[in-house]
C-alpha positions in Angstrom: 112.5 143.6 78.6 110.9 142.8 82.0 108.4 140.5 80.3 111.1 138.6 78.5 113.1 138.2 81.8 109.9 136.7 83.3 109.7 134.4 80.2 113.3 133.3 80.9 112.4 132.5 84.5 109.4 130.5 83.2 111.7 128.6 80.8 114.1 127.9 83.6 111.3 126.6 85.8 110.1 124.4 82.9 113.6 123.0 82.5 113.8 122.2 86.2 110.4 120.3 86.0 111.9 118.4 83.0 115.0 117.6 84.9 113.0 116.2 87.8 110.8 114.2 85.4 113.9 112.7 83.8 115.5 112.0 87.1 112.4 110.1 88.4 111.7 107.9 85.4 115.2 107.5 83.8 114.0 107.0 80.2 115.8 105.1 77.5 117.4 106.7 74.5 114.4 106.8 72.2 112.1 108.1 75.0 114.7 110.7 75.8 114.7 112.0 72.2 110.9 112.2 72.2 110.9 114.0 75.6 113.5 116.4 74.4 111.4 117.2 71.3 108.3 117.8 73.4 110.3 119.9 75.8 111.6 122.1 73.0 108.1 122.5 71.5 106.9 123.7 74.8 109.8 126.1 75.2 109.1 127.4 71.7 105.4 128.0 72.5 106.3 129.9 75.7 108.9 132.0 73.9 106.5 132.7 71.1 103.7 133.8 73.5 106.1 136.0 75.5 107.3 137.6 72.3 103.8 138.2 71.0 102.7 139.6 74.4 105.8 141.8 74.9 106.3 143.4 71.5 103.8 142.0 69.1 106.1 139.2 67.9 109.0 141.4 66.8 112.3 139.7 67.5 115.0 142.1 68.8 118.3 141.5 70.5 117.0 142.6 74.0 114.5 139.7 73.8 117.3 137.2 73.7 119.1 139.1 76.4 115.9 139.1 78.5 115.4 135.4 78.1 119.1 134.7 79.0 119.0 137.1 82.0 115.8 135.5 83.3 117.0 131.9 82.8 120.4 132.8 84.4 118.8 134.6 87.3 116.5 131.6 87.9 119.3 129.1 87.5 121.5 130.9 90.0 119.0 131.9 92.6 115.8 129.9 92.5 116.6 126.6 90.8 118.0 124.7 93.8 115.1 125.9 96.1 112.5 124.9 93.5 114.0 121.5 92.9 114.2 120.8 96.7 110.6 122.0 97.1 109.3 119.9 94.2 111.1 116.8 95.4 109.8 117.3 98.9 106.3 117.7 97.5 106.6 114.6 95.4 108.0 112.7 98.4 105.1 113.9 100.5 102.5 112.8 97.9 104.2 109.4 97.5 104.1 108.9 101.3 100.5 110.0 101.5 99.4 107.6 98.7 101.4 104.8 100.3 99.9 105.4 103.8 96.4 105.6 102.3 97.0 102.3 100.5 98.1 100.7 103.7 95.1 102.1 105.6 92.7 100.9 102.9 94.4 97.5 102.8 94.3 96.9 106.5 90.6 95.7 106.8 91.2 93.2 104.0 94.3 91.8 105.6 92.5 91.5 109.0 89.6 89.7 107.2 92.1 87.4 105.5 93.8 86.7 108.8 90.4 85.9 110.4 89.7 83.5 107.6 93.1 81.9 107.4 93.6 81.2 111.1 90.6 78.8 111.3 91.6 77.3 108.0 95.1 76.6 109.1 93.8 75.1 112.4 91.4 72.8 110.5 94.1 71.9 108.1 96.4 70.8 110.9 93.6 68.7 112.4 92.6 67.1 109.1 96.1 66.5 107.6 96.7 63.2 109.4 93.3 61.9 108.4 93.9 63.0 104.8 97.1 61.0 104.6 95.5 57.9 106.3 92.6 58.1 103.9 95.0 58.4 101.0 97.1 55.4 102.1 93.9 53.3 102.6 92.5 54.4 99.3 95.7 53.4 97.6 95.7 49.9 99.2 93.9 48.1 96.4 96.3 49.5 93.8 99.3 48.5 96.0 97.9 45.0 96.6 97.4 44.4 92.8 100.9 45.8 92.1 102.5 43.7 94.8 100.6 40.5 93.8 101.6 41.0 90.2 105.3 41.2 91.2 105.0 38.1 93.4 103.4 36.1 90.6 106.1 37.3 88.2 108.8 36.3 90.6 107.2 32.9 91.3 106.8 32.0 87.6 110.3 33.1 86.8 111.9 30.8 89.3 110.3 27.6 87.9 
């Protein structure tokens, strides 16, 4: 009986892990059905091994009573504490990974800043020259265009 109560506690713990997983990822309908199926397969495996370990696979009423008592005890006493602890652990891991990412990204952002500052300074200095060169380079094309218009206007008037 005690082993089946422990099995019920384990099933309750697995259900809390499943609830946390579903809360984090918010799966769609088909994914939810697949996850439910996988969850129940794992619950079946746990129940099967508990039954085999406790009384050589014989199913008796006290097995169901033990599973129900264990899951009820876990749900009433330990579930809230475990969920808060797991969420805190996941939050801590997320913050650690994010801080590590920022720490590893810092040298690259400093290098990029050291490269971009002289580039932007040079760009500011060269920009007026670029536009003058572009205007001078486009002069022959503008002269030909304007000459063509003037000739067209001249011949139309006569």
